[in-house]
All heavy atoms as TSV, in Angstrom:
chain	resi	resn	atom	element	x	y	z
A	1	MET	N	N	40.208	15.729	28.749
A	1	MET	CA	C	39.179	16.116	27.806
A	1	MET	C	C	39.029	15.022	26.769
A	1	MET	O	O	40.004	14.498	26.264
A	1	MET	CB	C	39.590	17.435	27.153
A	1	MET	CG	C	38.492	17.984	26.264
A	1	MET	SD	S	39.067	19.219	25.138
A	1	MET	CE	C	38.793	20.696	25.938
A	2	THR	N	N	37.807	14.661	26.459
A	2	THR	CA	C	37.572	13.617	25.469
A	2	THR	C	C	37.317	14.231	24.111
A	2	THR	O	O	36.755	15.317	23.997
A	2	THR	CB	C	36.348	12.752	25.867
A	2	THR	OG1	O	35.207	13.594	25.911
A	2	THR	CG2	C	36.569	12.078	27.198
A	3	GLN	N	N	37.754	13.525	23.099
A	3	GLN	CA	C	37.523	13.994	21.742
A	3	GLN	C	C	36.250	13.374	21.209
A	3	GLN	O	O	35.972	12.198	21.459
A	3	GLN	CB	C	38.674	13.609	20.828
A	3	GLN	CG	C	39.892	14.462	20.983
A	3	GLN	CD	C	40.936	14.088	19.937
A	3	GLN	OE1	O	41.026	12.944	19.545
A	3	GLN	NE2	N	41.699	15.067	19.516
A	4	GLN	N	N	35.503	14.163	20.479
A	4	GLN	CA	C	34.306	13.654	19.832
A	4	GLN	C	C	34.631	13.372	18.378
A	4	GLN	O	O	35.463	14.048	17.773
A	4	GLN	CB	C	33.165	14.667	19.915
A	4	GLN	CG	C	32.666	14.869	21.326
A	4	GLN	CD	C	31.504	15.858	21.344
A	4	GLN	OE1	O	31.182	16.468	20.343
A	4	GLN	NE2	N	30.893	16.000	22.502
A	5	LYS	N	N	33.972	12.370	17.825
A	5	LYS	CA	C	34.167	12.062	16.416
A	5	LYS	C	C	33.611	13.198	15.576
A	5	LYS	O	O	32.534	13.725	15.855
A	5	LYS	CB	C	33.472	10.758	16.043
A	5	LYS	CG	C	34.109	9.561	16.679
A	5	LYS	CD	C	33.402	8.305	16.251
A	5	LYS	CE	C	34.027	7.093	16.915
A	5	LYS	NZ	N	33.370	5.866	16.542
A	6	ASN	N	N	34.333	13.558	14.549
A	6	ASN	CA	C	33.875	14.603	13.646
A	6	ASN	C	C	33.015	13.956	12.566
A	6	ASN	O	O	33.519	13.369	11.631
A	6	ASN	CB	C	35.070	15.333	13.032
A	6	ASN	CG	C	34.656	16.530	12.219
A	6	ASN	OD1	O	33.512	16.953	12.269
A	6	ASN	ND2	N	35.597	17.094	11.488
A	7	ARG	N	N	31.721	14.055	12.728
A	7	ARG	CA	C	30.790	13.443	11.786
A	7	ARG	C	C	30.080	14.533	11.013
A	7	ARG	O	O	29.718	15.563	11.568
A	7	ARG	CB	C	29.734	12.628	12.509
A	7	ARG	CG	C	30.260	11.437	13.221
A	7	ARG	CD	C	29.097	10.660	13.754
A	7	ARG	NE	N	29.350	10.283	15.131
A	7	ARG	CZ	C	28.527	9.630	15.876
A	7	ARG	NH1	N	27.358	9.276	15.422
A	7	ARG	NH2	N	28.829	9.318	17.107
A	8	SER	N	N	29.870	14.275	9.748
A	8	SER	CA	C	29.049	15.217	8.989
A	8	SER	C	C	27.601	14.927	9.337
A	8	SER	O	O	27.196	13.775	9.468
A	8	SER	CB	C	29.289	15.059	7.485
A	8	SER	OG	O	28.929	13.776	7.074
A	9	PRO	N	N	26.810	15.966	9.528
A	9	PRO	CA	C	25.400	15.736	9.892
A	9	PRO	C	C	24.655	15.077	8.741
A	9	PRO	O	O	24.809	15.453	7.598
A	9	PRO	CB	C	24.873	17.135	10.161
A	9	PRO	CG	C	25.813	18.061	9.483
A	9	PRO	CD	C	27.135	17.356	9.394
A	10	SER	N	N	23.897	14.078	9.069
A	10	SER	CA	C	23.110	13.422	8.029
A	10	SER	C	C	21.696	13.981	8.081
A	10	SER	O	O	21.208	14.396	9.112
A	10	SER	CB	C	23.106	11.908	8.218
A	10	SER	OG	O	22.519	11.582	9.443
A	11	THR	N	N	21.066	13.985	6.950
A	11	THR	CA	C	19.718	14.526	6.873
A	11	THR	C	C	18.708	13.484	7.333
A	11	THR	O	O	19.010	12.285	7.398
A	11	THR	CB	C	19.384	14.946	5.437
A	11	THR	OG1	O	19.396	13.774	4.611
A	11	THR	CG2	C	20.376	15.970	4.916
A	12	LEU	N	N	17.520	13.938	7.622
A	12	LEU	CA	C	16.433	13.026	7.979
A	12	LEU	C	C	16.211	12.037	6.851
A	12	LEU	O	O	16.024	10.842	7.087
A	12	LEU	CB	C	15.151	13.816	8.266
A	12	LEU	CG	C	13.895	12.993	8.501
A	12	LEU	CD1	C	14.050	12.133	9.755
A	12	LEU	CD2	C	12.681	13.893	8.631
A	13	GLU	N	N	16.270	12.529	5.621
A	13	GLU	CA	C	16.059	11.668	4.456
A	13	GLU	C	C	17.106	10.545	4.419
A	13	GLU	O	O	16.761	9.380	4.220
A	13	GLU	CB	C	16.150	12.511	3.184
A	13	GLU	CG	C	15.886	11.734	1.934
A	13	GLU	CD	C	15.949	12.607	0.688
A	13	GLU	OE1	O	16.139	13.823	0.800
A	13	GLU	OE2	O	15.811	12.036	-0.399
A	14	ASP	N	N	18.370	10.894	4.652
A	14	ASP	CA	C	19.440	9.887	4.646
A	14	ASP	C	C	19.239	8.850	5.750
A	14	ASP	O	O	19.431	7.657	5.527
A	14	ASP	CB	C	20.810	10.547	4.822
A	14	ASP	CG	C	21.205	11.413	3.646
A	14	ASP	OD1	O	20.653	11.221	2.546
A	14	ASP	OD2	O	22.073	12.293	3.842
A	15	ARG	N	N	18.872	9.319	6.935
A	15	ARG	CA	C	18.662	8.384	8.046
A	15	ARG	C	C	17.485	7.462	7.777
A	15	ARG	O	O	17.549	6.259	8.088
A	15	ARG	CB	C	18.462	9.162	9.351
A	15	ARG	CG	C	19.725	9.882	9.810
A	15	ARG	CD	C	19.592	10.457	11.201
A	15	ARG	NE	N	18.421	11.285	11.397
A	15	ARG	CZ	C	18.421	12.619	11.353
A	15	ARG	NH1	N	19.512	13.277	11.095
A	15	ARG	NH2	N	17.289	13.283	11.569
A	16	CYS	N	N	16.421	7.985	7.192
A	16	CYS	CA	C	15.251	7.157	6.885
A	16	CYS	C	C	15.584	6.106	5.834
A	16	CYS	O	O	15.171	4.937	5.968
A	16	CYS	CB	C	14.089	8.018	6.395
A	16	CYS	SG	S	13.292	8.960	7.696
A	17	VAL	N	N	16.318	6.501	4.815
A	17	VAL	CA	C	16.700	5.551	3.756
A	17	VAL	C	C	17.579	4.442	4.335
A	17	VAL	O	O	17.378	3.261	4.046
A	17	VAL	CB	C	17.403	6.277	2.596
A	17	VAL	CG1	C	18.049	5.297	1.643
A	17	VAL	CG2	C	16.421	7.177	1.856
A	18	ALA	N	N	18.536	4.815	5.179
A	18	ALA	CA	C	19.435	3.818	5.779
A	18	ALA	C	C	18.658	2.867	6.696
A	18	ALA	O	O	18.877	1.649	6.670
A	18	ALA	CB	C	20.544	4.512	6.552
A	19	LEU	N	N	17.760	3.410	7.489
A	19	LEU	CA	C	16.981	2.569	8.408
A	19	LEU	C	C	16.033	1.658	7.632
A	19	LEU	O	O	15.857	0.489	7.976
A	19	LEU	CB	C	16.205	3.442	9.390
A	19	LEU	CG	C	15.516	2.741	10.538
A	19	LEU	CD1	C	16.472	1.848	11.314
A	19	LEU	CD2	C	14.882	3.758	11.466
A	20	ALA	N	N	15.450	2.174	6.550
A	20	ALA	CA	C	14.566	1.355	5.713
A	20	ALA	C	C	15.339	0.194	5.107
A	20	ALA	O	O	14.851	-0.943	5.082
A	20	ALA	CB	C	13.928	2.204	4.622
A	21	ALA	N	N	16.551	0.466	4.638
A	21	ALA	CA	C	17.373	-0.596	4.058
A	21	ALA	C	C	17.711	-1.652	5.109
A	21	ALA	O	O	17.675	-2.860	4.826
A	21	ALA	CB	C	18.645	-0.009	3.469
A	22	ALA	N	N	18.006	-1.219	6.320
A	22	ALA	CA	C	18.322	-2.161	7.399
A	22	ALA	C	C	17.106	-3.019	7.742
A	22	ALA	O	O	17.220	-4.224	7.973
A	22	ALA	CB	C	18.801	-1.401	8.630
A	23	LYS	N	N	15.918	-2.407	7.767
A	23	LYS	CA	C	14.712	-3.166	8.077
A	23	LYS	C	C	14.386	-4.164	6.965
A	23	LYS	O	O	13.984	-5.292	7.250
A	23	LYS	CB	C	13.534	-2.223	8.322
A	23	LYS	CG	C	13.660	-1.482	9.632
A	23	LYS	CD	C	12.407	-0.773	10.004
A	23	LYS	CE	C	12.543	-0.070	11.326
A	23	LYS	NZ	N	12.403	-0.942	12.486
A	24	LEU	N	N	14.579	-3.768	5.710
A	24	LEU	CA	C	14.346	-4.702	4.604
A	24	LEU	C	C	15.343	-5.853	4.649
A	24	LEU	O	O	14.990	-6.998	4.350
A	24	LEU	CB	C	14.441	-3.983	3.256
A	24	LEU	CG	C	13.222	-3.143	2.874
A	24	LEU	CD1	C	13.495	-2.393	1.577
A	24	LEU	CD2	C	11.981	-4.011	2.744
A	25	ASP	N	N	16.583	-5.555	5.025
A	25	ASP	CA	C	17.590	-6.603	5.141
A	25	ASP	C	C	17.195	-7.588	6.240
A	25	ASP	O	O	17.277	-8.803	6.063
A	25	ASP	CB	C	18.956	-5.992	5.434
A	25	ASP	CG	C	20.051	-7.031	5.493
A	25	ASP	OD1	O	20.131	-7.864	4.560
A	25	ASP	OD2	O	20.823	-7.031	6.475
A	26	GLY	N	N	16.739	-7.050	7.367
A	26	GLY	CA	C	16.293	-7.906	8.465
A	26	GLY	C	C	15.081	-8.727	8.076
A	26	GLY	O	O	14.972	-9.908	8.413
A	27	ALA	N	N	14.166	-8.119	7.329
A	27	ALA	CA	C	12.959	-8.827	6.906
A	27	ALA	C	C	13.298	-9.968	5.950
A	27	ALA	O	O	12.669	-11.022	5.988
A	27	ALA	CB	C	11.985	-7.859	6.240
A	28	SER	N	N	14.305	-9.748	5.109
A	28	SER	CA	C	14.656	-10.784	4.130
A	28	SER	C	C	15.220	-12.029	4.803
A	28	SER	O	O	15.223	-13.103	4.200
A	28	SER	CB	C	15.657	-10.233	3.117
A	28	SER	OG	O	16.910	-10.006	3.736
A	29	ARG	N	N	15.666	-11.884	6.037
A	29	ARG	CA	C	16.245	-13.026	6.768
A	29	ARG	C	C	15.194	-13.806	7.553
A	29	ARG	O	O	15.503	-14.852	8.128
A	29	ARG	CB	C	17.320	-12.536	7.725
A	29	ARG	CG	C	18.469	-11.882	7.024
A	29	ARG	CD	C	19.384	-11.188	7.993
A	29	ARG	NE	N	20.333	-10.377	7.279
A	29	ARG	CZ	C	21.622	-10.328	7.554
A	29	ARG	NH1	N	22.105	-11.034	8.552
A	29	ARG	NH2	N	22.420	-9.569	6.845
A	30	LEU	N	N	13.975	-13.290	7.587
A	30	LEU	CA	C	12.910	-13.944	8.351
A	30	LEU	C	C	12.007	-14.766	7.431
A	30	LEU	O	O	11.854	-14.432	6.250
A	30	LEU	CB	C	12.046	-12.882	9.054
A	30	LEU	CG	C	12.719	-12.077	10.148
A	30	LEU	CD1	C	11.778	-10.969	10.624
A	30	LEU	CD2	C	13.110	-12.963	11.317
A	31	PRO	N	N	11.405	-15.794	7.984
A	31	PRO	CA	C	10.427	-16.539	7.184
A	31	PRO	C	C	9.152	-15.696	7.038
A	31	PRO	O	O	8.912	-14.791	7.837
A	31	PRO	CB	C	10.161	-17.790	8.042
A	31	PRO	CG	C	10.482	-17.380	9.430
A	31	PRO	CD	C	11.590	-16.369	9.320
A	32	PRO	N	N	8.359	-15.984	6.023
A	32	PRO	CA	C	7.102	-15.244	5.873
A	32	PRO	C	C	6.264	-15.327	7.148
A	32	PRO	O	O	6.202	-16.368	7.800
A	32	PRO	CB	C	6.398	-15.957	4.717
A	32	PRO	CG	C	7.507	-16.591	3.944
A	32	PRO	CD	C	8.549	-16.968	4.954
A	33	GLY	N	N	5.679	-14.214	7.502
A	33	GLY	CA	C	4.857	-14.181	8.709
A	33	GLY	C	C	4.657	-12.755	9.179
A	33	GLY	O	O	5.107	-11.798	8.550
A	34	PRO	N	N	4.007	-12.588	10.313
A	34	PRO	CA	C	3.662	-11.258	10.798
A	34	PRO	C	C	4.883	-10.381	11.145
A	34	PRO	O	O	4.858	-9.182	10.925
A	34	PRO	CB	C	2.814	-11.504	12.035
A	34	PRO	CG	C	2.837	-12.955	12.310
A	34	PRO	CD	C	3.452	-13.638	11.140
A	35	GLU	N	N	5.929	-10.988	11.672
A	35	GLU	CA	C	7.115	-10.212	12.029
A	35	GLU	C	C	7.793	-9.647	10.774
A	35	GLU	O	O	8.180	-8.472	10.723
A	35	GLU	CB	C	8.086	-11.073	12.815
A	35	GLU	CG	C	9.231	-10.291	13.431
A	35	GLU	CD	C	10.132	-11.150	14.305
A	35	GLU	OE1	O	9.801	-12.324	14.557
A	35	GLU	OE2	O	11.176	-10.635	14.720
A	36	ARG	N	N	7.896	-10.476	9.755
A	36	ARG	CA	C	8.479	-10.033	8.488
A	36	ARG	C	C	7.599	-8.954	7.852
A	36	ARG	O	O	8.106	-7.933	7.354
A	36	ARG	CB	C	8.618	-11.219	7.539
A	36	ARG	CG	C	9.223	-10.856	6.206
A	36	ARG	CD	C	9.393	-12.083	5.342
A	36	ARG	NE	N	10.003	-11.731	4.080
A	36	ARG	CZ	C	10.637	-12.582	3.300
A	36	ARG	NH1	N	10.741	-13.841	3.654
A	36	ARG	NH2	N	11.158	-12.177	2.180
A	37	ASP	N	N	6.290	-9.161	7.861
A	37	ASP	CA	C	5.366	-8.172	7.304
A	37	ASP	C	C	5.505	-6.824	8.022
A	37	ASP	O	O	5.459	-5.769	7.386
A	37	ASP	CB	C	3.917	-8.657	7.410
A	37	ASP	CG	C	3.641	-9.858	6.521
A	37	ASP	OD1	O	4.434	-10.132	5.589
A	37	ASP	OD2	O	2.612	-10.538	6.767
A	38	ALA	N	N	5.665	-6.860	9.336
A	38	ALA	CA	C	5.803	-5.621	10.116
A	38	ALA	C	C	7.070	-4.871	9.720
A	38	ALA	O	O	7.045	-3.640	9.565
A	38	ALA	CB	C	5.801	-5.935	11.606
A	39	LEU	N	N	8.180	-5.589	9.567
A	39	LEU	CA	C	9.431	-4.937	9.165
A	39	LEU	C	C	9.316	-4.335	7.761
A	39	LEU	O	O	9.796	-3.224	7.507
A	39	LEU	CB	C	10.595	-5.933	9.206
A	39	LEU	CG	C	11.145	-6.270	10.583
A	39	LEU	CD1	C	12.210	-7.358	10.487
A	39	LEU	CD2	C	11.710	-5.039	11.258
A	40	GLU	N	N	8.673	-5.052	6.857
A	40	GLU	CA	C	8.497	-4.531	5.487
A	40	GLU	C	C	7.593	-3.301	5.495
A	40	GLU	O	O	7.842	-2.338	4.773
A	40	GLU	CB	C	7.932	-5.622	4.581
A	40	GLU	CG	C	8.932	-6.726	4.304
A	40	GLU	CD	C	8.356	-7.907	3.547
A	40	GLU	OE1	O	7.108	-8.063	3.511
A	40	GLU	OE2	O	9.146	-8.693	2.995
A	41	ARG	N	N	6.552	-3.316	6.337
A	41	ARG	CA	C	5.654	-2.163	6.437
A	41	ARG	C	C	6.412	-0.951	6.997
A	41	ARG	O	O	6.273	0.170	6.496
A	41	ARG	CB	C	4.452	-2.496	7.314
A	41	ARG	CG	C	3.443	-1.361	7.431
A	41	ARG	CD	C	2.203	-1.730	8.240
A	41	ARG	NE	N	2.532	-2.198	9.579
A	41	ARG	CZ	C	2.445	-3.472	9.991
A	41	ARG	NH1	N	2.020	-4.415	9.165
A	41	ARG	NH2	N	2.759	-3.815	11.211
A	42	GLU	N	N	7.230	-1.163	8.027
A	42	GLU	CA	C	8.007	-0.071	8.601
A	42	GLU	C	C	8.991	0.506	7.570
A	42	GLU	O	O	9.182	1.722	7.507
A	42	GLU	CB	C	8.770	-0.557	9.834
A	42	GLU	CG	C	7.875	-0.839	11.020
A	42	GLU	CD	C	8.605	-1.511	12.166
A	42	GLU	OE1	O	9.857	-1.487	12.181
A	42	GLU	OE2	O	7.928	-2.070	13.044
A	43	ALA	N	N	9.592	-0.364	6.753
A	43	ALA	CA	C	10.505	0.093	5.713
A	43	ALA	C	C	9.764	0.960	4.697
A	43	ALA	O	O	10.269	2.013	4.277
A	43	ALA	CB	C	11.171	-1.096	5.027
A	44	ARG	N	N	8.560	0.550	4.303
A	44	ARG	CA	C	7.763	1.354	3.364
A	44	ARG	C	C	7.410	2.704	3.977
A	44	ARG	O	O	7.465	3.734	3.303
A	44	ARG	CB	C	6.484	0.612	2.960
A	44	ARG	CG	C	6.700	-0.499	1.956
A	44	ARG	CD	C	5.378	-0.993	1.374
A	44	ARG	NE	N	4.390	-1.382	2.373
A	44	ARG	CZ	C	4.306	-2.580	2.943
A	44	ARG	NH1	N	5.156	-3.533	2.604
A	44	ARG	NH2	N	3.365	-2.844	3.834
A	45	GLN	N	N	7.086	2.716	5.258
A	45	GLN	CA	C	6.737	3.970	5.925
A	45	GLN	C	C	7.944	4.904	5.974
A	45	GLN	O	O	7.812	6.115	5.755
A	45	GLN	CB	C	6.213	3.697	7.329
A	45	GLN	CG	C	4.847	3.058	7.358
A	45	GLN	CD	C	4.427	2.592	8.745
A	45	GLN	OE1	O	5.248	2.467	9.644
A	45	GLN	NE2	N	3.144	2.328	8.901
A	46	LEU	N	N	9.108	4.351	6.237
A	46	LEU	CA	C	10.319	5.168	6.271
A	46	LEU	C	C	10.653	5.745	4.897
A	46	LEU	O	O	11.082	6.887	4.779
A	46	LEU	CB	C	11.498	4.353	6.813
A	46	LEU	CG	C	11.466	4.107	8.315
A	46	LEU	CD1	C	12.412	2.977	8.691
A	46	LEU	CD2	C	11.807	5.385	9.059
A	47	LYS	N	N	10.435	4.947	3.857
A	47	LYS	CA	C	10.669	5.457	2.505
A	47	LYS	C	C	9.690	6.582	2.185
A	47	LYS	O	O	10.052	7.563	1.542
A	47	LYS	CB	C	10.555	4.326	1.479
A	47	LYS	CG	C	11.745	3.413	1.484
A	47	LYS	CD	C	11.620	2.358	0.402
A	47	LYS	CE	C	12.823	1.449	0.399
A	47	LYS	NZ	N	12.751	0.464	-0.679
A	48	THR	N	N	8.460	6.454	2.650
A	48	THR	CA	C	7.466	7.500	2.436
A	48	THR	C	C	7.878	8.783	3.153
A	48	THR	O	O	7.787	9.880	2.592
A	48	THR	CB	C	6.071	7.037	2.913
A	48	THR	OG1	O	5.704	5.875	2.177
A	48	THR	CG2	C	5.037	8.124	2.722
A	49	VAL	N	N	8.351	8.657	4.385
A	49	VAL	CA	C	8.834	9.821	5.135
A	49	VAL	C	C	9.973	10.493	4.361
A	49	VAL	O	O	10.015	11.715	4.224
A	49	VAL	CB	C	9.310	9.417	6.555
A	49	VAL	CG1	C	10.069	10.548	7.216
A	49	VAL	CG2	C	8.130	9.010	7.402
A	50	SER	N	N	10.885	9.692	3.842
A	50	SER	CA	C	12.008	10.215	3.080
A	50	SER	C	C	11.520	10.987	1.857
A	50	SER	O	O	11.998	12.088	1.564
A	50	SER	CB	C	12.920	9.068	2.654
A	50	SER	OG	O	13.870	9.514	1.737
A	51	GLN	N	N	10.568	10.427	1.137
A	51	GLN	CA	C	10.046	11.087	-0.066
A	51	GLN	C	C	9.292	12.362	0.296
A	51	GLN	O	O	9.406	13.374	-0.401
A	51	GLN	CB	C	9.135	10.123	-0.829
A	51	GLN	CG	C	9.887	8.965	-1.433
A	51	GLN	CD	C	8.970	7.861	-1.926
A	51	GLN	OE1	O	7.777	7.844	-1.629
A	51	GLN	NE2	N	9.527	6.926	-2.673
A	52	MET	N	N	8.548	12.342	1.403
A	52	MET	CA	C	7.827	13.542	1.823
A	52	MET	C	C	8.808	14.633	2.230
A	52	MET	O	O	8.612	15.809	1.899
A	52	MET	CB	C	6.881	13.211	2.976
A	52	MET	CG	C	5.700	12.370	2.570
A	52	MET	SD	S	4.653	11.901	3.954
A	52	MET	CE	C	3.966	13.477	4.400
A	53	GLN	N	N	9.864	14.260	2.946
A	53	GLN	CA	C	10.871	15.237	3.361
A	53	GLN	C	C	11.537	15.856	2.137
A	53	GLN	O	O	11.769	17.055	2.084
A	53	GLN	CB	C	11.922	14.567	4.272
A	53	GLN	CG	C	12.989	15.507	4.751
A	53	GLN	CD	C	12.467	16.628	5.629
A	53	GLN	OE1	O	11.442	16.501	6.276
A	53	GLN	NE2	N	13.167	17.726	5.636
A	54	ASP	N	N	11.822	15.041	1.142
A	54	ASP	CA	C	12.412	15.531	-0.102
A	54	ASP	C	C	11.460	16.512	-0.779
A	54	ASP	O	O	11.870	17.584	-1.241
A	54	ASP	CB	C	12.729	14.351	-1.014
A	54	ASP	CG	C	13.470	14.756	-2.262
A	54	ASP	OD1	O	14.395	15.600	-2.163
A	54	ASP	OD2	O	13.140	14.236	-3.342
A	55	TRP	N	N	10.195	16.176	-0.822
A	55	TRP	CA	C	9.205	17.049	-1.440
A	55	TRP	C	C	9.066	18.358	-0.669
A	55	TRP	O	O	9.023	19.445	-1.263
A	55	TRP	CB	C	7.862	16.318	-1.511
A	55	TRP	CG	C	6.759	17.175	-2.061
A	55	TRP	CD1	C	6.575	17.540	-3.355
A	55	TRP	CD2	C	5.697	17.779	-1.310
A	55	TRP	NE1	N	5.449	18.333	-3.459
A	55	TRP	CE2	C	4.891	18.492	-2.224
A	55	TRP	CE3	C	5.349	17.763	0.029
A	55	TRP	CZ2	C	3.775	19.197	-1.830
A	55	TRP	CZ3	C	4.224	18.463	0.418
A	55	TRP	CH2	C	3.454	19.172	-0.507
A	56	LEU	N	N	8.997	18.269	0.657
A	56	LEU	CA	C	8.821	19.468	1.466
A	56	LEU	C	C	10.009	20.411	1.398
A	56	LEU	O	O	9.859	21.626	1.535
A	56	LEU	CB	C	8.550	19.085	2.930
A	56	LEU	CG	C	7.197	18.465	3.196
A	56	LEU	CD1	C	7.131	17.929	4.619
A	56	LEU	CD2	C	6.082	19.466	2.952
A	57	SER	N	N	11.201	19.868	1.188
A	57	SER	CA	C	12.389	20.721	1.137
A	57	SER	C	C	12.764	21.127	-0.290
A	57	SER	O	O	13.776	21.772	-0.495
A	57	SER	CB	C	13.566	20.000	1.807
A	57	SER	OG	O	13.883	18.829	1.109
A	58	SER	N	N	11.943	20.763	-1.257
A	58	SER	CA	C	12.266	21.095	-2.642
A	58	SER	C	C	12.134	22.600	-2.876
A	58	SER	O	O	11.290	23.262	-2.267
A	58	SER	CB	C	11.349	20.338	-3.603
A	58	SER	OG	O	10.050	20.854	-3.551
A	59	PRO	N	N	12.961	23.141	-3.760
A	59	PRO	CA	C	12.894	24.573	-4.037
A	59	PRO	C	C	11.598	24.965	-4.755
A	59	PRO	O	O	11.211	26.137	-4.724
A	59	PRO	CB	C	14.107	24.841	-4.908
A	59	PRO	CG	C	14.468	23.536	-5.485
A	59	PRO	CD	C	14.012	22.490	-4.513
A	60	GLY	N	N	10.934	24.037	-5.382
A	60	GLY	CA	C	9.702	24.332	-6.092
A	60	GLY	C	C	8.531	24.585	-5.164
A	60	GLY	O	O	7.528	25.177	-5.561
A	61	LEU	N	N	8.639	24.158	-3.922
A	61	LEU	CA	C	7.563	24.350	-2.960
A	61	LEU	C	C	7.782	25.691	-2.248
A	61	LEU	O	O	8.703	25.847	-1.475
A	61	LEU	CB	C	7.557	23.210	-1.934
A	61	LEU	CG	C	6.431	23.178	-0.937
A	61	LEU	CD1	C	5.106	22.985	-1.646
A	61	LEU	CD2	C	6.655	22.067	0.070
A	62	GLN	N	N	6.961	26.660	-2.550
A	62	GLN	CA	C	7.115	27.990	-1.991
A	62	GLN	C	C	5.826	28.381	-1.250
A	62	GLN	O	O	4.731	27.984	-1.653
A	62	GLN	CB	C	7.369	29.004	-3.109
A	62	GLN	CG	C	8.639	28.740	-3.895
A	62	GLN	CD	C	9.889	28.918	-3.043
A	62	GLN	OE1	O	9.972	29.834	-2.236
A	62	GLN	NE2	N	10.851	28.033	-3.223
A	63	PRO	N	N	5.952	29.169	-0.192
A	63	PRO	CA	C	4.753	29.611	0.510
A	63	PRO	C	C	3.954	30.564	-0.386
A	63	PRO	O	O	4.511	31.241	-1.246
A	63	PRO	CB	C	5.296	30.334	1.745
A	63	PRO	CG	C	6.697	30.680	1.410
A	63	PRO	CD	C	7.173	29.664	0.412
A	64	PRO	N	N	2.642	30.648	-0.174
A	64	PRO	CA	C	1.826	31.567	-0.966
A	64	PRO	C	C	2.245	33.018	-0.720
A	64	PRO	O	O	2.659	33.368	0.376
A	64	PRO	CB	C	0.407	31.311	-0.503
A	64	PRO	CG	C	0.479	30.373	0.624
A	64	PRO	CD	C	1.876	29.905	0.785
A	65	LYS	N	N	2.111	33.836	-1.765
A	65	LYS	CA	C	2.476	35.262	-1.629
A	65	LYS	C	C	1.262	36.128	-1.674
A	65	LYS	O	O	0.281	35.876	-2.233
A	65	LYS	CB	C	3.435	35.656	-2.743
A	65	LYS	CG	C	4.745	34.940	-2.596
A	65	LYS	CD	C	5.705	35.382	-3.672
A	65	LYS	CE	C	7.019	34.638	-3.485
A	65	LYS	NZ	N	8.022	35.051	-4.377
């Protein structure tokens, strides 16, 4: 029987923030150009997803009654 690593589940927001940081790090290593622009755009999109997820899961957002 194999053992699985005991990992705490990460949220979508956490994964998006981590991936955005990795893409920005990769972009910073590239010279200016379309590939760098694409990585920076993807990082911005991931940050937006993270912010939207935070907003959607906020306790202040309630369904209409």
